[in-house]
C-alpha positions in Angstrom: 76.0 28.7 221.7 73.3 26.8 223.8 70.8 27.7 226.1 69.9 26.6 229.5 66.9 23.9 228.2 69.7 23.1 225.9 69.0 23.9 222.3 71.0 25.5 220.2 70.3 29.0 219.3 68.9 29.9 215.7 69.4 33.3 214.2 66.9 35.0 212.4 66.1 34.2 209.0 66.9 36.4 206.1 64.0 38.0 206.0 63.2 38.6 209.0 67.2 39.5 210.1 66.8 42.4 207.1 63.5 43.8 208.5 64.4 44.0 211.9 68.0 45.6 210.5 65.4 48.3 209.2 63.5 48.7 212.0 66.5 48.8 214.5 68.0 51.3 211.9 65.0 53.4 212.0 64.1 53.4 215.4 67.7 54.6 216.4 67.5 57.5 214.4 64.4 58.9 214.4 64.9 58.4 218.5 68.2 60.5 218.5 66.7 63.2 215.4 63.7 63.3 218.5 66.1 63.8 221.2 68.0 66.3 219.5 65.1 68.0 218.0 63.6 68.4 221.5 67.1 69.3 223.6 67.1 72.2 221.1 63.7 73.2 221.2 63.5 73.1 224.9 66.9 75.0 224.9 65.5 77.8 222.6 62.0 78.2 224.3 63.7 78.5 227.9 66.1 81.1 226.4 63.7 82.8 224.8 61.3 82.5 227.8 64.3 83.7 230.3 65.1 86.4 227.7 61.4 88.0 228.2 61.2 87.8 231.8 64.4 89.4 232.4 63.4 92.6 230.3 59.7 92.7 232.2 60.9 92.2 235.5 63.6 95.2 234.8 61.3 97.1 233.6 59.0 96.8 236.4 61.7 97.2 238.9 62.7 100.2 237.5 59.1 101.3 238.2 59.1 101.0 241.8 62.4 101.9 242.1 61.7 105.5 240.6 58.5 105.5 243.3 59.9 104.4 246.1 62.8 107.5 245.5 60.9 110.0 243.9 57.3 110.1 245.1 58.2 108.7 248.2 54.9 106.7 248.3 54.5 103.5 250.4 55.4 100.1 248.3 51.7 99.2 248.9 50.3 102.1 246.4 53.5 101.8 244.0 53.0 98.0 242.9 49.4 98.9 242.9 50.1 101.7 240.3 52.0 98.8 238.3 50.2 96.3 235.9 52.3 92.9 236.2 51.4 90.5 233.1 48.6 88.1 233.3 49.8 85.2 235.6 53.1 87.1 237.4 53.2 88.1 241.0 55.3 91.1 242.1 57.1 90.8 245.4 59.3 94.0 247.0 61.5 93.1 250.4 61.9 96.3 252.6 63.7 96.7 256.1 62.7 93.4 256.7 58.6 93.4 255.5 57.5 91.6 252.2 54.8 93.4 250.0 53.3 91.4 247.3 50.7 92.3 244.2 48.9 89.4 245.3 47.2 87.9 248.7 48.1 84.4 247.7 52.2 85.3 247.1 54.5 86.3 249.5 57.8 85.4 251.1 58.0 81.6 250.5 56.9 81.9 246.9 60.6 83.4 246.5 63.4 80.1 246.5 66.1 80.9 249.2 69.4 80.7 246.8 67.8 83.6 245.0 67.3 85.3 247.5 70.8 84.8 248.8 72.1 86.0 245.0 69.5 88.9 245.3 71.2 90.0 248.6 74.7 89.7 247.5 73.7 92.4 245.0 73.4 90.4 241.7 70.5 90.1 239.3 69.7 86.6 239.1 67.0 83.7 237.4 65.5 80.8 239.0 63.3 77.6 237.4 60.8 76.6 240.2 57.6 75.2 241.6 55.5 77.0 243.5 52.1 75.1 245.2 53.1 72.5 241.9 52.9 74.5 239.4 55.8 75.5 237.4 56.7 79.2 237.5 60.0 81.8 236.4 61.6 83.5 239.4 63.6 86.7 239.1 65.2 89.1 241.4 66.6 92.6 241.1 68.3 94.0 243.8 67.5 97.9 244.1 70.3 99.2 246.7 69.3 103.0 245.6 65.9 102.6 247.9 67.6 99.6 250.1 65.4 97.2 248.5 65.2 93.9 246.6 62.3 93.0 243.8 60.9 89.8 242.9 58.8 89.1 239.6 57.2 85.7 239.8 56.0 84.3 236.2 53.8 81.6 235.7 55.3 79.2 232.7 52.5 76.6 232.4 51.7 77.3 229.0 55.3 76.5 228.5 55.2 72.8 229.3 52.3 72.7 228.2 54.1 73.4 224.4 57.4 71.4 225.3 54.8 68.4 226.5 53.1 68.8 222.6 56.2 68.8 221.6 57.0 65.6 223.1 54.1 64.5 222.1 54.5 65.2 218.7 58.1 63.9 218.4 57.3 60.5 219.8 55.0 59.8 217.5 57.0 60.9 214.6 59.6 58.4 216.3 56.9 55.7 216.4 55.7 56.3 212.9 59.3 56.1 211.5 60.5 52.8 213.5 57.2 51.7 212.3 57.9 52.7 208.3 61.4 51.2 208.5 59.8 47.6 209.4 57.7 48.2 206.4 60.6 49.6 204.2 62.7 46.4 206.2 60.1 43.7 204.9 59.7 45.6 201.1 63.5 45.3 201.0 63.8 41.6 202.2 61.3 40.7 199.8 63.2 42.2 197.2 66.1 40.6 198.5 64.9 36.8 199.0 62.8 37.5 195.6 65.7 35.7 193.6 66.2 33.4 196.1 62.8 32.1 195.9 63.2 31.7 192.5 66.3 29.8 192.5 64.7 27.5 194.9 61.9 26.9 193.4 63.6 26.4 189.9 65.7 23.9 191.5 62.6 22.3 193.0 61.5 21.8 189.5 64.6 20.5 188.0 65.0 17.6 190.9 61.8 16.9 190.0 62.9 16.0 186.6 62.1 19.2 184.7 65.8 19.2 183.8 65.1 21.9 180.9 64.1 24.4 183.8 66.2 27.6 183.4 66.1 30.8 185.3 64.9 33.5 183.2 67.2 36.2 182.4 67.9 39.2 184.2 69.2 43.0 183.4 70.0 43.5 186.9 73.7 43.6 186.9 74.4 42.2 190.2 72.0 39.2 189.3 73.2 38.7 185.9 76.4 36.8 187.1 74.7 34.1 189.2 71.9 33.6 187.2 74.2 32.8 184.1 76.3 30.7 186.1 73.2 28.8 187.7 71.9 27.9 184.2 75.1 26.6 183.2 75.6 24.3 185.8 71.9 22.9 185.0 72.9 22.9 181.4 75.9 20.9 181.6 74.2 18.5 184.3 71.2 18.3 181.8 73.9 17.6 179.3 75.3 14.8 181.6 72.4 13.2 182.2 71.5 12.8 178.7 74.6 11.6 177.7 74.2 8.9 180.5 70.9 7.6 179.4 72.0 7.4 176.2 75.0 5.3 177.0 72.5 3.3 178.8 69.9 3.1 175.7 72.7 2.4 172.9 74.6 -0.7 175.3 71.4 -2.2 176.1 70.4 -1.5 172.4 73.6 -2.9 171.6 72.9 -6.1 173.5 70.0 -7.1 172.6 71.0 -8.3 169.2 73.7 -11.0 170.8 71.7 -12.1 173.2 68.5 -12.8 170.8 70.7 -15.1 169.3 71.8 -16.7 172.4 68.1 -17.2 173.3 67.2 -18.6 169.5 70.5 -20.9 170.2 69.0 -22.6 173.5 65.9 -22.7 172.5 67.0 -24.5 169.6 68.2 -26.8 172.1 65.7 -27.3 174.5 63.8 -28.8 171.1 66.9 -31.2 171.1 66.7 -31.7 175.1 66.3 -35.7 174.9 69.4 -36.1 172.9 71.5 -34.4 175.4 73.3 -36.2 178.9 72.1 -35.8 181.8 75.0 -33.3 182.4 74.4 -31.1 179.5 70.9 -31.1 180.3 71.6 -29.8 183.5 73.9 -26.8 182.3 71.8 -26.6 179.8 68.9 -25.4 182.0 71.5 -23.2 184.0 72.1 -21.2 180.8 68.7 -20.6 180.0 67.6 -19.2 183.9 70.6 -16.7 183.3 69.4 -15.8 180.0 66.2 -15.0 181.6 67.3 -13.5 183.8 69.8 -11.3 181.5 66.5 -10.5 179.7 64.5 -9.0 182.1 68.0 -7.2 183.1 67.8 -5.8 179.6 64.8 -4.7 179.6 64.6 -3.2 182.6 67.7 -1.0 181.4 66.1 -0.2 178.6 63.1 1.0 180.1 64.9 3.4 182.9 67.0 4.6 180.1 63.5 5.8 178.1 62.6 7.5 181.6 65.5 9.0 182.2 65.4 10.5 178.3 62.1 11.7 178.7 61.1 8.8 176.1 58.9 6.8 178.4 56.3 9.4 178.8 53.1 8.3 176.8 49.6 9.7 176.3 47.8 9.2 179.4 44.4 8.9 180.4 42.3 9.0 183.5 41.8 6.0 184.9 40.1 4.8 188.3 43.3 3.3 190.8 41.2 0.7 192.2 40.2 -0.9 189.3 44.0 -1.0 187.6 45.3 -2.8 190.5 42.6 -5.3 190.0 43.4 -5.2 186.5 47.1 -5.6 187.2 46.3 -8.3 189.7 44.5 -10.8 187.4 46.9 -9.9 184.3 49.4 -11.3 186.8 47.4 -14.2 187.9 47.2 -13.4 191.8 43.2 -13.1 191.5 42.7 -14.4 195.4 44.9 -11.2 197.0 42.7 -9.1 198.7 41.9 -5.2 197.3 40.8 -2.9 200.6 39.8 0.9 199.6 40.2 2.7 202.8 37.3 5.6 203.2 38.7 9.1 202.7 40.8 10.4 206.4 39.5 13.4 207.9 40.1 16.1 205.6 41.2 14.0 203.2 38.1 14.1 200.5 34.8 14.0 199.8 33.0 10.7 200.7 32.6 9.0 196.8 35.0 11.4 195.3 36.6 8.0 194.4 40.4 7.5 193.1 41.6 8.8 189.7 44.2 9.0 188.6 45.5 10.4 184.5 48.6 7.7 184.4 50.2 6.5 181.6 48.7 2.7 182.0 51.3 0.4 180.1 54.0 2.3 182.8 52.2 2.2 186.0 51.0 -1.8 185.5 54.6 -2.8 185.2 55.5 -0.3 188.1 52.2 -2.3 190.0 53.4 -5.8 188.7 57.4 -5.2 190.0 56.0 -4.2 193.7 53.9 -7.3 193.1 56.5 -9.5 192.3 58.8 -8.2 194.8 56.4 -9.1 197.3 56.5 -12.2 196.1 60.1 -12.9 195.5 61.3 -11.2 197.9 58.7 -10.8 200.9 58.0 -14.4 201.6 54.2 -14.0 199.7 51.6 -10.4 198.7 49.3 -10.2 202.0 47.0 -7.4 200.8 46.8 -4.2 198.5 45.2 -1.6 199.8 43.7 2.1 197.6 43.0 5.2 199.5 42.3 9.0 199.1 44.4 11.4 201.1 43.3 14.8 200.6 44.6 15.4 197.0 46.7 12.3 197.1 46.1 8.8 195.6 48.0 5.8 197.8 48.3 2.2 197.1 49.8 0.4 199.6 51.3 -3.3 199.2 51.7 -5.3 202.0 54.1 -8.9 202.2 54.5 -11.1 204.6 58.2 -11.0 204.9 60.1 -9.9 208.0 60.4 -6.6 206.8 63.2 -3.8 205.5 65.7 -2.6 208.3 65.3 1.3 208.4 68.7 1.7 207.3 67.9 -0.3 203.8 64.3 1.4 203.3 65.7 4.4 201.0 68.9 2.1 199.7 66.8 -0.4 198.6 65.1 1.7 195.6 68.7 2.3 194.4 69.7 0.0 191.0 71.4 -3.2 192.0 70.5 -2.8 195.8 70.5 -5.8 197.7 69.1 -5.5 201.1 69.3 -7.9 203.7 68.8 -11.9 202.0 68.1 -10.5 199.0 71.6 -11.0 197.8 71.2 -15.0 197.7 68.0 -14.6 195.8 67.3 -14.0 191.6 66.5 -11.0 190.5 68.4 -7.9 188.7 68.2 -5.8 191.1 66.1 -3.0 189.3 62.7 -3.2 189.5 62.2 -1.3 192.7 64.5 1.4 191.0 61.6 1.2 187.6 59.0 1.5 190.3 60.5 4.5 191.8 61.3 6.1 188.3 57.6 5.5 186.7 56.1 6.7 189.9 58.7 10.2 189.7 57.9 10.8 186.2 54.2 11.0 187.4 54.7 13.1 190.1 54.0 11.3 192.9 56.3 9.7 195.2 57.3 5.7 196.7 58.0 4.7 200.2 58.9 1.5 202.0 57.8 1.4 205.8 56.7 -1.0 207.9 53.7 -2.9 207.6 50.9 -3.5 210.1 50.7 -6.7 209.4 54.2 -7.2 209.9 56.0 -7.3 206.6 57.0 -4.8 204.5 54.7 -2.4 203.1 55.2 0.0 199.7 53.1 3.2 199.3 52.7 4.4 195.6 51.8 8.0 196.1 50.4 9.7 192.5 48.1 13.4 192.3 44.3 12.5 192.2 42.8 13.7 188.7 40.3 15.5 190.3 42.8 17.4 192.4 44.6 20.8 192.0 46.5 20.7 188.5 44.7 17.6 187.7 47.7 15.4 187.7 50.2 17.3 189.0 48.9 17.3 192.6 49.6 20.6 195.0 52.8 21.2 197.5 55.4 18.7 196.0 57.0 19.6 193.1 58.3 17.4 190.4 56.6 14.4 192.9 59.4 14.8 195.7 57.9 14.1 199.4 58.5 15.6 202.3 60.0 13.5 205.2 57.5 14.2 207.6 54.7 13.5 205.2 51.6 10.9 206.5 52.8 7.7 206.3 50.8 4.6 204.9 50.0 3.3 208.5 48.6 7.7 209.2 51.7 8.6 210.9 53.7 11.4 210.0 57.2 10.8 209.7 57.0 6.8 211.5 60.2 5.9 212.9 62.4 4.1 210.7 60.5 5.3 206.8 62.4 6.1 204.3 60.8 8.4 201.6 62.2 8.5 197.9 61.5 11.3 196.0 62.9 9.9 192.9 65.2 7.0 192.3 65.8 4.1 193.6 64.8 -1.8 194.7 64.8 -4.1 197.3 
């Protein structure tokens, strides 16, 4: 279903739907109860008032009839001898003339339908208005004295009573609707609480805390869900550990024959001059491939340790700028500039520094992989920038290559992925995977986007050590990153950027 603006109509969320249902239900019940109560109360009060007016009118009519028939007094004297209730007026029509207990009352105060009914010989009542005020007119025929008697009673007090009843019932309906809304908020909170617990637990598991489980519950309706969820997570954790152990075991099993091959090639290299040129070229080829094989095996072993949790070592508080410079100097890239950006608006106090709590060996290897990736596949490392973004410290690595296509910016962090011309270049295809896993182990995230310098930009995002929670960082449980988070170039969700919350190589 689409509206006239072309946007798809969205139903309210679960909490809003439950709250709205309670509010509408309570309002409907309160309104029906108020209307029913008002109708019954009004009917009862009107009937009671009408019966009282009839009894009073019959009594006064009897007095008028007796006065006219036995005493033979004039009508004025008979009416003067009767004391009507407060707010009531008596009128008598006889021989075409009208007589009243009040100078303001007359034939105009008696509705024509009531006069017709009384002339026909029937007693009758009628609710009407006289001079803008509500009244109850009662007519009684007096055939014995050839007259008609009318009593007009003021009922303003009854109308005020009915108005007070309406106000009270309206207030009751509104308060019931408000109570229904509050009850809906409470009930929706209770209904959504288990879903929120599942969502939080799933987020922590997705962030790498695979040992997290839902707490047991005594609620029979939730016990099945909790048990099924925990069983699923246990099976998933077991599968992950089994795969990690398999990868680690395979890598370790390959270590011995690889060492033997490397030793053999080293011995042949010492007698290289004794070999013919064709054998020398073959020996060089075998040496290069063995070196590549050794790097790949080291990467696989490191990935296995990271996935199994064995890669976590003692973390120390270091300055990100000093760590980046140390990795650059250690890899022989002393000429690469390191830019230190001022904090963004709202991004931390000036002079706050760039402290992070990390496993220096593990993160240094991840940064070195990024620098090697820029040199090997990005036509050279151009610059490295360190900046502070709120509770996060970001390391931006720019290369001089043609950049990475938007469709490949997330895929390059997958294992053995080869994007663009990468397939023709040497490499294990695991470097960026190690970067993603290492950063993820530090509750951070890494992504690739376009560099303002023209090439590719890799952004490593780590929680600052002085932020809330120390090395945990707020807002992104388990190191996951939102797609619309501010990018390295300052644009939120820049086109073509890809956020990698956990895995991934270019």
